[in-house]
C-alpha positions as CSV (number, residue, x, y, z in Angstrom):
1,M,24.7,-104.5,3.7
2,D,27.5,-104.1,0.6
3,Q,26.9,-103.5,-3.1
4,Q,26.4,-107.5,-4.3
5,E,23.8,-108.1,-1.7
6,Q,21.9,-105.1,-2.6
7,E,22.5,-106.3,-6.3
8,Q,21.0,-109.4,-5.6
9,R,18.2,-108.4,-3.6
10,I,17.0,-106.3,-6.4
11,A,17.2,-109.0,-8.7
12,R,14.7,-110.8,-6.5
13,I,11.8,-108.3,-6.9
14,A,9.5,-109.7,-9.5
15,V,5.8,-109.7,-10.3
16,I,2.8,-112.1,-10.7
17,E,0.7,-110.7,-13.3
18,V,-3.3,-112.3,-13.2
19,L,-4.1,-112.3,-17.1
20,G,-7.5,-112.2,-18.3
21,R,-9.5,-114.5,-20.7
22,D,-8.3,-112.3,-24.0
23,G,-4.5,-112.4,-22.1
24,L,-4.3,-108.8,-21.1
25,V,-3.5,-108.5,-17.8
26,R,-6.0,-107.7,-15.0
27,Q,-3.9,-107.4,-12.1
28,V,-0.1,-107.2,-10.5
29,Q,1.4,-108.3,-7.3
30,R,4.9,-107.8,-6.4
31,I,7.0,-110.1,-4.7
32,T,9.8,-108.8,-2.5
33,R,9.7,-111.9,0.1
34,W,11.2,-115.2,-0.1
35,P,9.7,-118.0,-0.6
36,A,6.4,-116.5,-1.7
37,R,3.2,-118.7,-1.7
38,I,0.3,-118.5,-3.9
39,G,-3.4,-118.7,-2.8
40,R,-6.5,-117.9,-1.2
41,S,-5.5,-117.6,2.2
42,P,-5.0,-113.6,3.5
43,N,-1.2,-115.5,4.8
44,C,-0.1,-115.9,1.5
45,E,2.4,-113.4,-0.4
46,V,0.0,-113.5,-3.8
47,V,-3.5,-113.4,-2.8
48,L,-5.9,-114.7,-5.3
49,D,-9.5,-114.7,-5.8
50,D,-10.3,-118.3,-7.2
51,T,-12.1,-120.6,-5.5
52,H,-10.6,-123.6,-7.8
53,L,-7.2,-122.7,-5.7
54,A,-6.7,-124.5,-2.1
55,A,-5.4,-121.7,0.8
56,E,-2.0,-122.4,-0.1
57,H,-1.4,-123.5,-3.7
58,A,2.0,-122.8,-4.5
59,L,5.0,-121.6,-3.6
60,L,7.9,-119.5,-5.3
61,Q,11.2,-120.0,-4.3
62,W,14.6,-118.1,-5.5
63,N,17.4,-120.5,-5.9
64,E,20.8,-120.5,-5.0
65,G,21.6,-120.5,-8.9
66,G,19.7,-116.8,-9.1
67,A,17.0,-118.5,-10.8
68,A,13.1,-118.9,-9.4
69,S,11.4,-122.2,-9.5
70,L,7.3,-123.0,-8.7
71,V,6.7,-125.8,-6.2
72,L,3.3,-127.0,-6.4
73,M,1.6,-127.8,-3.0
74,P,-1.2,-130.2,-1.7
75,S,-4.0,-129.0,-3.7
76,L,-7.4,-130.7,-5.7
77,N,-6.7,-129.3,-9.3
78,G,-2.9,-128.5,-9.5
79,G,-1.2,-126.5,-12.3
80,W,0.1,-126.2,-15.7
81,L,3.6,-124.9,-17.5
82,G,2.5,-124.5,-20.6
83,E,1.8,-128.6,-21.6
84,R,3.8,-129.7,-18.7
85,R,0.9,-131.3,-15.7
86,L,2.2,-130.4,-12.5
87,R,1.0,-131.5,-9.1
88,A,1.4,-131.5,-5.6
89,G,5.2,-131.6,-4.7
90,D,6.2,-131.2,-8.5
91,A,9.0,-128.2,-9.2
92,A,9.6,-126.3,-12.5
93,A,11.9,-123.4,-12.8
94,L,10.6,-120.4,-14.0
95,K,12.0,-118.7,-17.0
96,G,11.6,-115.5,-19.0
97,N,8.2,-114.5,-19.0
98,A,6.8,-117.7,-18.0
99,T,3.0,-118.5,-17.8
100,F,1.5,-120.7,-15.8
101,Q,-2.2,-122.0,-14.6
102,L,-2.9,-122.7,-10.9
103,G,-6.4,-123.7,-10.5
104,A,-8.7,-121.2,-13.5
105,S,-6.2,-118.5,-12.8
106,H,-3.9,-117.8,-15.2
107,L,-0.8,-116.2,-14.4
108,R,2.7,-114.9,-15.6
109,W,6.0,-114.3,-13.9
110,R,8.0,-111.5,-14.7
111,S,11.5,-110.9,-12.7
112,N,13.4,-107.3,-11.9
113,A,16.5,-109.2,-13.8
114,E,14.7,-109.3,-17.5
115,A,15.2,-106.5,-19.3
116,L,12.0,-104.2,-20.0
117,A,10.6,-103.9,-23.4
118,P,11.4,-100.1,-23.9
119,E,8.4,-97.6,-24.0
120,Q,6.0,-97.1,-26.8
121,P,5.5,-93.7,-27.8
122,M,1.8,-92.8,-28.5
123,Q,0.6,-92.7,-32.2
124,Q,-0.7,-89.0,-32.8
125,H,-3.6,-90.3,-33.8
126,Q,-4.1,-91.9,-30.6
127,Q,-3.4,-88.5,-28.6
128,R,-6.0,-86.7,-30.8
129,A,-8.6,-89.1,-30.5
130,A,-8.1,-88.5,-26.8
131,K,-8.7,-85.2,-26.2
132,V,-11.9,-85.1,-29.3
133,A,-13.3,-88.3,-28.1
134,G,-15.5,-86.6,-25.5
135,A,-16.8,-83.8,-28.6
136,W,-17.6,-86.2,-31.3
137,V,-20.2,-88.3,-29.3
138,P,-22.6,-85.1,-28.9
139,A,-21.9,-83.6,-32.0
140,L,-22.5,-87.2,-34.1
141,L,-25.9,-87.4,-31.9
142,L,-27.3,-84.3,-33.0
143,L,-26.5,-84.7,-36.6
144,W,-28.0,-88.4,-36.6
145,L,-30.8,-87.0,-34.7
146,A,-31.3,-83.9,-37.4
147,L,-31.1,-86.6,-40.2
148,L,-33.8,-88.0,-38.5
149,W,-35.5,-85.5,-38.2
150,I,-35.5,-83.9,-41.9
151,D,-36.5,-87.6,-42.7
152,R,-39.6,-87.6,-41.1
153,W,-40.2,-84.1,-42.3
154,S,-40.0,-84.8,-45.5
155,E,-42.8,-87.4,-44.8
156,L,-45.3,-85.4,-43.3
157,N,-47.5,-82.8,-44.4
158,P,-46.8,-79.1,-43.7
159,G,-48.5,-78.1,-40.4
160,S,-47.8,-81.6,-38.9
161,P,-48.2,-81.7,-34.8
162,W,-44.6,-81.7,-33.0
163,V,-45.7,-85.4,-31.5
164,D,-45.6,-86.9,-34.9
165,Y,-41.8,-86.5,-35.0
166,S,-41.2,-87.4,-31.5
167,S,-41.0,-91.2,-32.2
168,A,-39.6,-91.0,-35.6
169,V,-36.3,-89.2,-33.2
170,L,-36.7,-90.7,-30.0
171,G,-37.5,-94.0,-31.0
172,P,-34.0,-94.9,-33.0
173,L,-32.2,-92.7,-30.3
174,V,-33.8,-95.5,-27.5
175,V,-32.7,-98.5,-29.5
176,I,-28.7,-96.9,-30.3
177,L,-28.2,-95.8,-26.8
178,G,-29.6,-100.0,-25.8
179,W,-27.1,-101.0,-28.6
180,A,-23.9,-99.3,-27.0
181,A,-25.2,-100.2,-23.9
182,L,-25.5,-103.8,-24.7
183,W,-21.9,-103.7,-26.2
184,S,-20.9,-102.4,-23.4
185,L,-21.8,-104.7,-20.6
186,V,-20.4,-107.4,-23.2
187,T,-17.3,-106.0,-22.5
188,Q,-17.6,-105.6,-18.8
189,L,-17.9,-109.6,-18.9
190,F,-14.8,-110.3,-20.8
191,Q,-13.0,-107.0,-20.4
192,H,-14.0,-106.0,-17.4
193,R,-14.5,-102.3,-18.2
194,F,-17.7,-100.1,-19.2
195,P,-16.7,-98.2,-22.4
196,F,-20.3,-97.4,-23.2
197,F,-19.1,-93.8,-25.0
198,T,-16.5,-96.0,-27.0
199,H,-19.2,-98.3,-28.3
200,L,-21.9,-95.3,-28.7
201,R,-19.4,-93.4,-31.5
202,R,-18.8,-96.2,-33.2
203,A,-21.9,-97.0,-33.9
204,L,-23.3,-93.5,-34.6
205,I,-20.1,-93.1,-37.1
206,V,-21.6,-95.8,-38.9
207,V,-25.1,-95.3,-39.1
208,T,-24.4,-91.6,-39.9
209,G,-22.1,-92.6,-42.3
210,L,-24.7,-95.1,-43.9
211,H,-27.9,-92.1,-43.4
212,L,-25.7,-89.9,-45.9
213,I,-24.8,-92.7,-48.3
214,G,-29.1,-93.0,-48.1
215,I,-30.0,-89.6,-48.7
216,A,-26.6,-89.1,-51.1
217,M,-27.2,-92.7,-53.3
218,P,-31.1,-91.6,-55.2
219,L,-29.7,-88.1,-55.8
220,L,-26.5,-89.3,-57.3
221,A,-28.6,-91.7,-59.4
222,F,-31.4,-89.3,-60.3
223,A,-29.0,-86.5,-61.1
224,L,-27.1,-88.4,-63.4
225,S,-29.5,-90.7,-64.6
226,W,-27.8,-93.7,-63.3
227,P,-30.6,-96.3,-62.4
228,R,-27.9,-99.0,-61.7
229,L,-26.2,-97.0,-59.3
230,M,-29.2,-98.0,-56.6
231,V,-27.4,-101.8,-57.1
232,L,-25.0,-100.5,-54.3
233,D,-27.8,-100.0,-52.0
234,A,-28.0,-103.7,-51.5
235,V,-24.2,-104.2,-50.6
236,I,-23.3,-101.0,-49.1
237,F,-25.7,-101.5,-45.9
238,P,-25.3,-104.9,-45.6
239,A,-21.5,-104.2,-45.6
240,G,-21.9,-100.9,-43.1
241,L,-23.4,-103.4,-40.5
242,A,-21.3,-106.2,-40.8
243,A,-18.6,-103.6,-40.5
244,L,-20.1,-102.3,-37.4
245,L,-20.3,-106.0,-35.5
246,W,-16.9,-106.4,-36.6
247,W,-16.0,-103.1,-34.9
248,H,-17.9,-103.7,-31.5
249,A,-16.6,-107.0,-31.3
250,S,-12.6,-106.5,-32.0
251,L,-13.2,-104.2,-29.0
252,V,-14.7,-107.1,-26.9
253,W,-11.8,-109.5,-28.0
254,P,-9.3,-107.7,-29.3
255,R,-7.0,-110.7,-30.1
256,A,-9.5,-112.2,-32.7
257,R,-9.8,-109.7,-35.0
258,R,-8.7,-111.5,-38.0
259,W,-11.2,-114.7,-36.9
260,L,-13.9,-112.0,-36.1
261,A,-13.1,-110.3,-40.0
262,L,-13.3,-113.9,-41.7
263,A,-17.0,-114.4,-39.4
264,A,-18.3,-110.9,-40.8
265,L,-17.5,-112.1,-44.3
266,S,-18.2,-114.9,-44.2
267,G,-21.9,-113.9,-43.0
268,L,-21.8,-111.2,-45.1
269,A,-21.6,-113.5,-48.6
270,T,-24.4,-116.0,-47.2
271,L,-26.5,-112.8,-46.7
272,F,-25.7,-112.0,-50.3
273,V,-26.3,-115.8,-51.7
274,L,-29.5,-115.7,-49.9
275,T,-30.6,-112.1,-51.7
276,V,-29.5,-113.1,-55.0
277,A,-31.3,-116.7,-55.2
278,R,-34.5,-115.0,-53.6
279,R,-34.9,-112.8,-56.4
280,Q,-33.6,-115.2,-59.4
281,E,-37.2,-114.8,-60.9
282,Q,-37.4,-111.0,-61.0
283,Q,-36.1,-108.7,-63.2
284,Y,-33.2,-107.3,-60.6
285,W,-31.3,-109.0,-57.9
286,L,-29.7,-106.1,-55.9
287,G,-31.3,-102.6,-54.9
288,P,-34.6,-101.4,-55.2
289,A,-37.0,-101.9,-58.1
290,Y,-37.7,-98.0,-58.6
291,L,-37.2,-94.8,-56.9
292,S,-40.2,-94.2,-54.5
293,A,-39.5,-90.4,-54.8
294,L,-38.3,-88.5,-57.1
295,P,-35.9,-85.2,-56.2
296,P,-36.9,-81.9,-57.8
297,P,-36.2,-81.5,-61.4
298,A,-33.7,-78.7,-60.6
299,L,-31.2,-81.1,-59.5
300,R,-31.2,-83.6,-62.6
301,L,-27.6,-82.7,-64.2
302,V,-28.3,-84.7,-67.5
303,E,-30.8,-84.2,-70.2
304,P,-34.2,-86.1,-69.8
305,K,-35.1,-88.1,-72.2
306,Q,-38.0,-87.4,-75.0
307,P,-41.2,-89.1,-74.5
308,Q,-40.9,-90.1,-78.1
309,D,-37.8,-92.3,-77.0
310,L,-39.4,-94.3,-74.5
311,I,-42.5,-95.5,-77.0
312,E,-39.7,-96.2,-79.4
313,A,-38.0,-98.3,-76.5
314,L,-41.3,-100.4,-76.5
315,R,-41.9,-101.0,-79.8
316,P,-40.2,-104.8,-79.7
317,L,-43.0,-105.7,-77.3
318,E,-45.6,-104.7,-79.1
319,A,-45.4,-107.6,-81.4
320,E,-45.2,-109.8,-78.4
321,L,-48.5,-108.4,-76.7
322,A,-50.3,-108.9,-79.9
323,R,-49.5,-112.2,-80.3
324,Q,-50.2,-113.1,-76.4
325,A,-53.5,-110.9,-77.2
326,N,-54.3,-113.2,-79.8
327,K,-53.7,-116.1,-78.4
328,D,-56.2,-115.3,-75.5
329,N,-58.5,-114.7,-78.2
330,E,-58.2,-117.9,-79.8
331,S,-58.7,-120.1,-76.2
332,P,-61.7,-121.6,-76.2
333,S,-64.2,-119.7,-73.6
334,T,-65.1,-121.6,-70.4
335,E,-67.9,-119.4,-69.2
336,G,-71.0,-120.6,-68.9
337,G,-69.7,-124.4,-69.4
338,G,-73.3,-126.1,-68.9
339,E,-73.9,-129.8,-70.9
340,E,-75.1,-129.3,-74.2
């Protein structure tokens, strides 16, 4: 075999890539013999597990001009090359990284004659994440469980049995494990992988961050006497949950991140509008009406207001309350309303 024949043989080496719903490669089959048949039969050079394919559905041929072509064989469903419908007997040239559909299978042709894209170096954060991902999940899980335990401890009386703590800790633990497992099953359905620890790590990052914000925000509002800071309570937590849903969904449908972000923002905006509409007759729109529990006075950084300041601030209400009382006294009594 001379050098020219060797080069031609190497140029004819190609692969057929089976693409998933997300456009990612699920399977690669190498082609070294020509012509190459595609179908469900074991006699084919490219065997696909697709019930919508015939036993021998299509034929790949290498033309004398140095290009490959796809020829459709007799089948029920035929195929597509871009927007072009292919039926039995039709032939189509395959140029570059051509994508085509046979039955329900989405395929991509890639020849050895085509130049490969340069190798992409891993980013430093990707290398670091691959090393520490295993340690993040236990650390985040322990931190979150400790926060749950502290919350429960602050609510119970001293000397309470440990059983009173178990439900507050084990219940959320079961919920978040089930949440990560559910998203992993969805990913398995679309991506054919089960990234349980990835989903669990993302959920723990968000819920732990929201928990820490929920502890720090009342402390800061009390210490600096900024009651309006609690308005952020109704903004941060829904935004955090929307971001968590987007983060999970982007792992399932990575090619639709922009549309998923728009959907999350639309849902968040709708939630804010409904919240404001529900509270339009109240004295506040967002955030809690008051703090149900106050931190220790030692944490207060600003000077407390004197009781006389509160009395003076309420003086404008005195005239209104007196007017309302007089109005009630002047109204006719309805008690004992028998006939005269």
